[in-house]
N, C-alpha and C positions, 0 to 999 in steps of 0.2 A: 651345824656350827654350834659350839658351845655357847650358852647364854652370856658369858662374861666377855665374849669377843665381840668387837664392833668393826664394821667395815664402812669407809667413807671413799666416796668416788667424787674426784674432780674432773669435769668434763670440759676439756680444753680444745681449742681449734687445731693444735698440733698433736696433742697426746691425751690419752685418757689415763689418769693416775688413780690408783686404789692404794689405800693404806689400811692395814689390819692392826688392830691393837687390842690389848687385853685390859679390862677394867680392873684397877687395883683399889685398896682403900683410900689412898690419897692421891689419885690420879690415873694415869694410863702407861702401860708399857708397850714397847715396840714388838710386833710379831712379824710382819712381813710388809713389804710394799711392791707394787707392779706398776710399770709404764709401757703402754702399748699405743700404736698408731691410732691416731682419731680418725674418724670417717662422719660425714653427715652433719658437721658443725662448722658454722662460720661466724666469726666475730663473737665467739661464746655462746651462740644461739643455735638450738637444733633446727636444722632446715631440711635434713632428709632423715625421716623417722627411721626407716629399716636400716640404713647405713649406720646410723647412730647406735641402734639396738644391738647390731652385730658387733660393732666395735666395743661395746660395754661387755657383752657376752664374752667375747674373746679375752678380754682382760680378766674377768671373773673367773673363767675356765682355768686360767694360770694359777690363780689363787687356790682354787679348789683342787686342783691336782697336787699341789705343794702341801696343802693341809690335809688332804685326803678326807674332805668333808665338804658338805654342801653349804654354799652361801645363800642363806634364805632371806636375810633382810639387809638393806644398805642405806646409808644416809647420802644424799646426792647434793651436788653444789648447784646453786642457781648463779649463773654468770651472764655476761654480755650486755649488749646495747640495748636490749629491751627492758632492763631495769633501770630505775630512775629513783632519785631521792626526793623526799617531800618533808616540809616542816609545816606544822599547823599549830595553832594556839587558839583555845577558845575560852569563853567566860560564861559562867552561869550564875544565878542568884541562888544562895543558899536557902533551902526549903523551910527550915525550922524557924519559928518566930524568935527564939532566943539566940538564933545565930550559930548554933553548934553544927559543925560539919558532920554529916551523917554518912552511913554506908550508901544509902539511896543517892546522896549528892555525888559520892565518888562514881558509883555506876553511871549517873547521869552525864557527868562531865567526860567520863571515859567513852561512852557511846557517842556522845556529840562530836568529839574530836575525830573520831573515824567517820562518822556519817557526813560531816561537812567536807570531807575529802573525797567522798565517793564519785567516780566518773563513769560515764557509760562505756568506755574502752579500756579502763585500767582498773586493777585490783590491789588493795593493800594486802601484802603477804606477810610483812614482818615489821614490828616496832622495836626499833634499834634502842632508842633512849626516850625516856618520859620523865616529866618533872612537873610538880604542882606549885602553884603560886598563892600564898595567902598574905594579904596586905604587903606585897612586894617581896616577901620572904620565900626563898625556894626550899622546897622539900622534895626530896628524892623517893620518899615513902608516903603512904597514904596519910593525910593530915587529919585523921579522925579525931573528933573531940575538941578541935580548936575552934575558936569563935571568929567569925567573919561574915560580912554581908556577901561578898563575891568570892567565888572559887575560880581559879584559872588552871588550864593544863596545857603544856606544850609537849608535843610528841616529834621525833624524827623517825621516819619510816622509809620503807622500801616498798615501792609499787611496781607492778609489771602488766605488760599488755595482756588483755584478757585472751586475745587469740593465741598468744604464746602459751599460756596455761593449757589450752586445748591440746597443743602439740606435745607439751610436756607430758600430759596424761596418756596421750595416745603411744608414746615412745615406752614409758615404762609400766603402765597398767596391764599390757599385755605380755610382760615378760615373765620368766619362771622364778622371779625373785620379787620381793615386796620393797617398795620404797617406803621406809619407816619414818623418815623425816627429810628435810632439807635445810641447807645452811646458805644464806646469801652471801655473795663474796664480800661486802663490806663488814659483815659480822665476823667472817673467817679472818680477814686481814687486821681486824681490830685486835685480834688475840695474839698477834706476832710480837708486838713490842712488850717491854717489861712494864710493870706498873708505874715504875719511875719515869720511864720514857712517856708514857701516856700522861702522867701528872704534868711533866714539863710542857708537854706539847710535841707532837710528833706527826710526820706524814709516812705512810706506807705506800709504796708504789710497787705493783705487780705488773712487771715488763714481760707480757706473754707473747705468743706467736702473731696473733692478729688483733689484740686489744691490749691496752694499758690502762690498769685500773688504779683509782687513787682513793685513800681513805685517810681523812684529816682528824685528829683526835686532840683534845686538850681537856685538862682536868678530869682524865680518865673517861672522857665522854667521846663518842663519835660526834663531830660537829657539821661534817660534810663528806660526800663521796661522790664520784663520778667516774665514767668510763669512756675512753678515746677509742674509736674503730681503727687504730694503727698499732702495730707491734714490730717485733723483730723480723718478721717476713718482709718488711719493707727493705731492710738491709739486704737480705737475699735477692731480691727483685733488682736492686740496684747493682749489684755484683754481677747478676745475669746479664743485665742490659749493658754494663760498661765493658765486660770481657766477652760478651757474645758467646755465652755458654749456656748450657741447660739450666733449669731452676734446681734440678737435683745436685748438678755439679756446683753450682753457687752456694748451695745450703752446706754442702761438705766442706768448701773453703772456708765459709763463715765459721764453721764449727771447729775445724782443725788448725786453720792458719789465722783466722781473724785476730786482730790487735787493734783496740780502739785508741791507743795512746803510744804507737810505736816511736821508739827513739833511737833506734839503732842505726847502722850505717846503711844507706840507700842503695841497694843493689837488686837486679834481678835474680830471682831465685826459681828452681824448678819446683813446682808444686805438683804432687802426685794424687790424682783423683780418679774416681772410676771411669769418667769420660776420656781419661788420657793424661798425659803430662802437659802442663802449661807453664810458661815462664812469666813471673809476674814480679814487680816491685812490692815489697812490703809496705814501703811508705805510701804507695798509691792505693793499696788495699786499705790501708788505715785512714786514708783520706776519704775514701768511699764510705766507709762505716761511721767516721765522724760526721760527714755531711748528713746522713739519715738521722743520727741520734740528735743532732742539734735541731733538725726539723721537727721532730717529735717532742722534745723536751723543752725547747726554747719558751714557747708561749705559755704552757701551763705552769712551769716553774717560776718564770718571771712575773706572772699574774699573782703568784702566791707570795711573793717577795715582801709585799706590804703586809699580809696577814702574819707572816713570821716574825716581823719587826714589831708590828702593834701589839701581839699577845705574847712576845718574848719566848717563842716556841724553841727552847733549847735542846729538845730531843732530836731535832734534826730529821733527816729523811732516811728511811730504811728501804732498800730495794729487795726485792724477791722476784722469783719467776725465771723460766729458763733463758729468756732473752738476756738476763744479766750475767749469764755464764761467759760472755765474750771475754777475752783476755783484756785486762786494764780498763774495763768498762767504767768503774768508778773512779779511776785516776782521770779519765777524760772529763768526766762530768764535774769532777772537783775544781778542774782547772777552768772551767766555764761558768760555774754558778757558785754565788757567794753563800753556800750553806754547809752545814756538817753532813757529809753523806757517808753510808756505810752499807755493805751487804749484810743480811742477816747471817750472824756467826755463831748461833748456838741452837740447841734443841732442847725443848721443855718436856719432852716425852722420853722417859726412861729407856735407855738401849737403842734409841734412834740417832744415827749420826747425822750431823748436819747437812741438809741439802736444801739450799733456798729454792730450788725448782718445786719441791714438795712442801713448801712453807705454807700454801694455803690449805693443803690437806691437813697439815698439822693444826692449823687454826681452826679447822672445821672440828677436829676432835676436841681441842681445848674449849671451844664454845659448848660443848655437850655438859661441861661441868657445872655450868650455870644454868642448864635447862631444868625446869621445875618438872618433877616426875608426874605431877598432875596436869601438866599442860596437854592440850589437845594434840593427838597424834596427827601427823601430816595428812595421812589418809582422810581423816575426819575433816580437817581443815580444808583440803582441796575439794572435797565433795561438796561442802557448803558454798565455796567459790563458784564451782561449776554449775551448780543450780542456777546461778544468776546468769550463767552465759548462755547455756543450752535452751 
């Protein structure tokens, strides 16, 4: 594979998505994308190593055949319920007698911020936001040379279960391609809104198959994120139970005939699916979908209502993910919740048509623009972490 080509992999519970882009002087241009059936992944977490590895290799084989070249390095998503958010704030005394903040003080407060968060069963994998405080003044860059008696630092980071890192290692380090780096889901989601939306305050929701991920931003910073172990598959289950049909048939009905906000004339129609023809009222199908959507989004969105009002988060809510492809999905939620809601409606990668089910892979690519080339490679970072585990 050419050096200027970059391949990212999003490991979802329903599908594996790969996106191949070319690095340009001012960003990236689209080359190709593939989506294949996922295996061995539950709620965004790898649970069957061999099945997951085969699903990934099948996806990459399609890319390699199309490009007629070997995919040697990939950047992989870290998703799922094993990831969690942490915030930490520490304070140290400035070491110099004249009160001037030195590089040694910066290193000391950086180290203290992470050490104080260490846990016997979790590892810090990514620092999303960091800021320093000198006499109550916030600094987003090193406050070298300033005068103070105390130096504070606050970090927002991602931590993951140590046991899951073992599984991740076993899945990819025995493959015939190298995992060059990873991108956590909150970092990928944070690249989806525009700078203006992030400045005003915005919530990005990735409505996936078995999980729903939330990333809250204000003043261009991530301020919180979390993931719920429910997704669009709950709609499929409800359809299957109500209509007494197979799960596969219910998934086909959801994708081909589902309407979250049906307003037409209520009449029974013949729906053609692989299991055979069934007669169903579109209104009843819509009611089934609405019931599940209300159960999934009612509590988290109502809990965030006060946050939106307090901080005047005018950027609203942006939905992405394959689950949001249901017809009139946004129309139903607009009817139920007092927020400005929309589907992601543009792509920031040259030549890539907008597809909000690929929004997270696009966010993974965009996050690379801010990666420092001198930053430790994933393989090195993971080896350091795993030494603590084994």
